[in-house]
Each structure stands twice: as C-alpha cells, then as structure tokens.
N, C-alpha and C positions, 0 to 999 in steps of 0.2 A: 502494498500499499504507500502511496504517496503521501509524505506531510508537508503540508504549506508550513514554508517557513519566512520570516521578517530578519533581515539582516541589518544590524547596527555595524555602522563604520565612522571611525573617527579617529583623531591623536588620544592617547592616552592623556585620562584627565579631563577630556570632553563631556564627560559627561555619560556615556555607555550603559554604565549600570543601573544607575537612577532611572533612566528615560526605560530600560529594558523592564523595572520593576514596575514604573507606572501603566506603563503598556498591559502588566498582566494583570493589576488592578483594576484598570479601566474594561478591559474586553475580555477577559475571562468570565464565563457567564457558567448559570446550570445546564448549559446545551452543547458550550462551545469553550474546550481550556483551551487559555493561551498563556502557555510558560516558558518563561524567562531563563535561558540557559546562560549562565555566566559562566564561561568555559574557563577564565583563571579562577575564579572562584571555586569551581568546581577541582581541578585541580590540586588547589591549596587543601580542599578539604578531602580529596584523596589521601594526599600524603599524610593528613591529621586523623586519618582512620572513620571519619563520619560519612564519608560516601565509598561505596565498594563498585570500582570499576571492574573487578576482577583482573587487575593487571597482574603480568607475572613477575618473579624476582628480579629479571633484568631491566623490565618496563619501570618497576619502582625506583631501580637505581638510578635509571637516565632521568627520573621525572625529577630526583632529587637536585640533578645537573639543572633539570629547567626551573626547579624554584630558586636556584642560585645566580638567575640571568642567562641561562641560556636558552636560544629558542628553539622550539620543538620542529625538528628535521622531518623531513619527506620520509626517511627511513624509519622512522618512528612516528609514523601517523596511526600504527596499531592502537595508541595510545589514544590519541582522537578519537578513535573509531568506536571505541572502547566505552568511551564517557560519554559520548553522546549517545550511543543506542542504551546503553543503560539509562541516561536521563529520560529517553524515551522511553522506555520500560516503563519504569517508575512510577511516570506520569499519564500510562497508558494511552501516549499519541499516536499509538498505530492505529488505535482503534477511534479516531476521531480526536480533531484539535491541530493549534497551531505552535509553532517552537519559533521563541525568537533567539536568535544567535547573537552572540557577543561573545567576542574573542578568536572565533574560528566560523569559517576560513579566513588565513591571513595572507593569500594570495590563489594564483588561479589554479593553480595542481590542487591544491586542498579545495579549490569550489568543485572541481570534475569530481574529487575524491566522497565530497558531502553529498553533491547530486546523485552519484551513484549508490549511496546509502540509501536512498528513497527520500532524501530531502529537497522540497523543490522551492527554492527561494523564489518569491513573487513580488518582492517588496523589500526596496534598499532604502534605508533613513541614514543619509549623511550629515553627523555633526558637523556644520564647518567652523573649526575652531582654530586658529592659529596658534603655534606652540607658543608663542608670548601669552596670548589669555589662559591656553592650557596650564601653563605653569601657575599663573596664578590664580587658576580654580583651584589647582594641586594644594599649594602652600595655604589657600584657604579653608580647604577641608582638613589641613591638618592643624589648624588653628580650633577647628569645630566650627565655622562658619559657613562650610559648604552645604553641598546635595549630596554630600557623599561618606560614607564612613570608611577609612581609610587604615583604622588600626590595627586590622590584622595584614598589613601590608608590609614589607619589609623592600620597599624601592623608594625611600628619601632622596636618592642622591641625585643631584642633579645630573652626572653622569649617567644614570641609569635612564633617567629620562630623556636623554639627549640621545641614547641610542634607539629606545622605542620610537621616537619623532623621526629619525633617520629609516628604521625599519619601516615605520608606515608609508613615509614616502616614497622609498625603494621599491616595497613588495605590496602592500596592501590598498594605498589608494589606486594603483591601475584595477582594481576589483571595479571600480565604479564606472570605468566604460566598460569593462568586461561585462559585467551585468546590462549594462544598458544597451549594449552591441546585440544582446543576446533576446531583447526585448521586455526587459523587466524593469519594472517603474522604479523612478529614483526620485526620492523626496529628498531635499534637501535644505536642513536647519541651522541659520546661523546660530551661532554659542558666542555669550557673551561671558564675563565675570560672573553676573548674576541670571542666565538664564533658566529658566523651573523646568524639570522634567515636564512638568504637566503641560507646560508652554508648548512643549515638543509633542506632544501627544497630543493636544487638539490641533496642530499644524496639519500630523498625518493621520486624524481621525477619520475621514473619509477614504482615504487609502488602504488603511487598516479594516476597515470594515468589508471592503472588498477582497481581501487575503479571505476573511472567514467565510465567505459564501462558498459553497462547493461550487467549482467549475468557474470561480469569479476571480480568477487571479490577473493582475492590472498589467498591459501589457504597453500603456504608453502613457504619458504624463504631459 
C-alpha cells in the first residue's frame, strides 16, 4: 500500500520539528491519522532505547557515529529504512493515514529509496530561512525563547551548525527542484526569527487537506 507523505525541508533550526508537530495536531482526526516522523529525534530515541527500530549490532555501532556528527551515508540506509518502517507500523499508517517526513530523505538517492518503500511524497513544504536567521532561532531556543525544545540535543557549537548548513545547501536543497520536476506541489514559507509553527500550518492548510484525500495528491502550485 502507498502511504501519502508531506516532506518538510529547511535549514537546521528553521523550525521543521515544531511545524511537523503542529501539522499532526491540526490535521490528525478520528478518521485520518497524520503522524510526524522526526527522523533525528527517532535516531536519538533509538540510541536511548525508547524506540525499537530492530537495528543489528553493527547498525547500532554506526548509529553512535551518526550521533557524534557523522552523516548517515547510503551504505547504511538500512538504518533509515528500519526506523521509517517501524514508525509506520507503530502508528498503523499502512492501513490509512499520512506521514510528515522531517530529516529524511536528505538527497535524491534517499528520496528514491523512500519512494521504493511505498512512501509517496505528495507535498513539499519548504521553510525558507537564511542561515543567519536559523542561527538566531537556534540561540533563542537555547534561551527558552523559541518554539522548539532543544534540551536533548548536543549540537550547540557553531561548527556543527555550519556543517549542517553546508550539507543542506549541497545535498538537500536540490530536492526542491527534484520533487517539483516530478510534479509534486511545493509550498514555500518565509521564516523569520519569530515565525510560529501555526502560521506555517495555516499557509499550507489547503494543500495538506488535498494530500489527505484519497487520490487527491496535488501536482501543481
């Protein structure tokens, strides 16, 4: 069965996780589940033992390297596959529902892998946020003034932030054109320091509703 999906794209600290949670709160109903898969958070939960993705010993060893700043490479996509499939199973999305993808896929190769798993990205929401604004949002969150709780994340250094900005620009941002060329709708939300998740949800409301309709995948914007 194909599972409809919404993909969130944007720099680290652009607000993807709060937007994903706001989408789930707003659009999940008694008749249609919409669940937010925060990939990074589920990797952290896997390491902590609170989410069982069924990883093998060598996969857990590699995941420890990922938690220390290494990017998940294509040779270890089995980790991503197991996390995604377990999430879909836990929330019974194989029998109806929509998944919000946040943090995966990161590039076109992973996008193809996700598609081959039966996860059909029908809408891309791009949080357009400059690196400067993203850094300000990050600092605000760490002071308890933002829209995101980053207390469980060990990523406070500017060097880590800049590596993630570079990776997004080189690998992930091209996904916008990749999906657009495939006919998938792209909604762009301008993000400032104080932009709320609710304002992004309101901007995308009509498009998200189309994704939830059977056969209602948006193909133009």
